[in-house]
C-alpha positions in Angstrom: -4.6 18.5 17.6 -7.4 17.7 20.1 -10.4 20.0 20.3 -13.4 19.7 22.6 -16.8 21.3 22.2 -18.5 21.5 25.6 -21.9 22.9 26.7 -25.2 22.1 28.3 -28.0 20.2 26.5 -29.2 21.5 23.1 -26.5 24.1 22.7 -25.3 22.8 19.3 -22.2 20.9 20.3 -22.7 18.0 17.9 -23.5 20.4 15.0 -20.4 22.5 15.6 -18.1 19.5 16.2 -19.1 17.9 12.9 -18.9 21.2 11.0 -15.3 21.7 12.3 -14.4 18.1 11.2 -15.8 18.8 7.8 -13.8 22.1 7.5 -10.6 20.4 8.4 -11.2 17.7 5.9 -11.7 20.3 3.2 -8.3 21.7 4.1 -6.8 18.3 3.4 -6.3 17.4 7.1 -7.1 14.0 8.6 -9.9 14.8 11.0 -12.3 12.6 13.1 -15.3 13.1 15.3 -16.0 11.4 18.7 -18.9 11.9 21.1 -19.0 11.2 24.8 -20.8 9.4 26.2 -20.9 6.7 23.5 -24.2 5.0 24.0 -23.1 2.1 21.7 -20.0 1.4 23.9 -19.6 -1.2 26.6 -20.5 1.4 29.3 -23.1 3.3 27.2 -26.1 1.1 28.2 -25.4 1.8 31.9 -25.1 5.5 31.2 -28.3 5.5 29.3 -30.0 3.7 32.2 -28.7 6.3 34.6 -30.0 9.2 32.5 -33.5 7.6 32.2 -33.9 6.2 35.7 -31.6 8.2 37.9 -31.0 5.0 39.9 -27.2 5.2 40.1 -25.6 7.3 42.9 -23.4 10.2 41.7 -20.1 8.4 42.3 -21.2 5.4 40.2 -22.5 7.7 37.4 -19.2 9.7 37.4 -17.2 6.5 37.1 -19.3 5.1 34.3 -18.7 8.3 32.2 -15.0 8.1 32.9 -14.8 4.4 32.1 -16.3 5.2 28.7 -13.6 7.8 28.1 -10.7 5.7 29.4 -11.8 2.8 27.1 -11.1 5.2 24.2 -7.9 6.8 25.6 -5.6 5.1 23.0 -7.9 6.1 20.1 -8.0 9.7 21.4 -4.2 9.8 21.6 -3.7 8.2 18.2 -6.2 10.3 16.3 -4.9 13.6 17.8 -1.3 12.7 17.1 -2.0 11.8 13.4 -4.5 14.5 12.6 -7.3 16.5 14.3 -9.8 15.0 16.8 -12.9 17.0 17.6 -14.9 15.7 20.6 -18.6 16.5 21.4 -18.1 16.7 25.2 -15.4 15.3 27.3 -14.9 14.7 31.1 -15.6 18.3 31.8 -19.3 17.6 31.2 -19.1 15.1 34.0 -17.6 17.8 36.2 -20.2 20.4 35.3 -23.3 18.2 35.7 -22.3 16.4 38.9 -21.0 19.5 40.7 -24.2 21.4 39.8 -26.1 19.2 42.2 -26.6 20.2 45.9 -23.3 19.2 47.7 -21.7 18.4 44.3 -18.9 20.8 44.9 -17.4 18.2 47.3 -16.9 15.9 44.3 -14.9 18.4 42.2 -11.4 17.4 43.3 -12.2 13.7 43.1 -13.6 13.9 39.6 -10.6 16.0 38.5 -8.2 13.5 40.0 -10.0 10.5 38.4 -9.8 12.2 35.0 -6.1 13.3 35.4 -4.8 10.4 33.3 -7.0 11.2 30.2 -5.3 13.1 27.3 -5.6 16.9 27.6 -7.2 18.8 24.8 -5.4 21.6 23.0 -8.5 23.8 23.0 -12.0 23.7 24.6 -14.9 25.7 23.3 -17.9 26.3 25.5 -21.3 26.7 23.8 -23.0 29.2 26.0 -26.8 29.4 25.7 -29.5 30.5 28.2 -31.3 27.4 29.5 -34.7 28.9 28.4 -33.5 28.9 24.8 -32.1 25.3 25.1 -35.5 24.2 26.5 -37.3 25.8 23.5 -35.0 23.9 21.1 -35.7 20.6 22.9 -39.5 20.9 22.8 -40.0 18.1 20.2 -37.3 15.9 21.7 -37.8 13.0 24.1 -35.9 14.2 27.1 -33.8 12.4 29.8 -34.0 13.3 33.5 -31.3 16.0 33.2 -33.1 17.7 30.3 -36.5 17.7 32.0 -35.1 19.6 35.0 -34.9 23.3 34.0 -33.6 24.7 37.4 -30.8 22.1 37.1 -30.1 23.1 33.5 -29.7 26.7 34.6 -27.2 25.7 37.4 -25.3 23.5 34.9 -24.9 26.4 32.6 -23.5 28.6 35.5 -21.2 25.8 36.5 -19.9 25.5 32.9 -19.1 29.2 32.8 -17.3 28.9 36.2 -15.2 26.0 34.8 -14.5 27.9 31.6 -13.1 30.9 33.4 -10.9 28.7 35.6 -9.6 26.7 32.7 -9.2 29.5 30.2 -11.7 28.1 27.6 -13.1 30.0 24.7 -16.7 30.9 25.4 -19.0 31.0 22.3 -22.2 33.0 22.9 -25.0 31.2 20.9 -27.4 34.1 21.5 -26.7 37.7 20.6 -29.1 40.6 20.9 -31.8 38.2 22.0 -31.5 36.2 18.8 -30.2 32.7 18.3 -27.1 32.8 16.0 -27.0 30.6 12.9 -24.9 27.5 13.1 -22.8 28.9 10.1 -22.1 32.2 12.0 -21.0 30.2 15.2 -18.9 27.9 13.0 -17.0 30.9 11.5 -16.2 32.2 14.9 -14.9 28.8 16.2 -12.9 28.2 13.0 -11.3 31.6 13.2 -10.3 31.0 16.8 -8.9 27.5 16.0 -6.9 28.9 13.1 -5.4 31.7 15.3 
């Protein structure tokens, strides 16, 4: 099985992906965690440069992210065939972030076409959190250019919700009754949906 946890910055994707892997291992399943982008990969340094300088045009940035994923295509296929692979982000983040920019909607079909030869996940969970809450959680963190731009973060969140509706993803609300849910509470919801 191949599961993807998506969402904007500081929504708890890494935490939930790792908790899911741990839960599967406790059940005796072979499970692995991957994150995209992989800053330690061949393309990771270029991606990091883009996030800190913003010097790459959108098309170049999109291709860098996709190259990082295509470089791991065989690993993704192998792991998901032999056990469970849980990914912290996939090509959909490329779609959400790049199409959230002014005029970015013109890139949607091209990004989707470029990603079409990547393995398809069995399930995608969107971590849905108001951008203001994400900003509060990132206060102590050194931020990249995307994370510093709050109006952009708000648009990215809306774009994610739009994609989730189109693709039939499961949306996980990280805030309920104006309170941030605990990682354990969110994990229980995701795990129950995966088991179903």
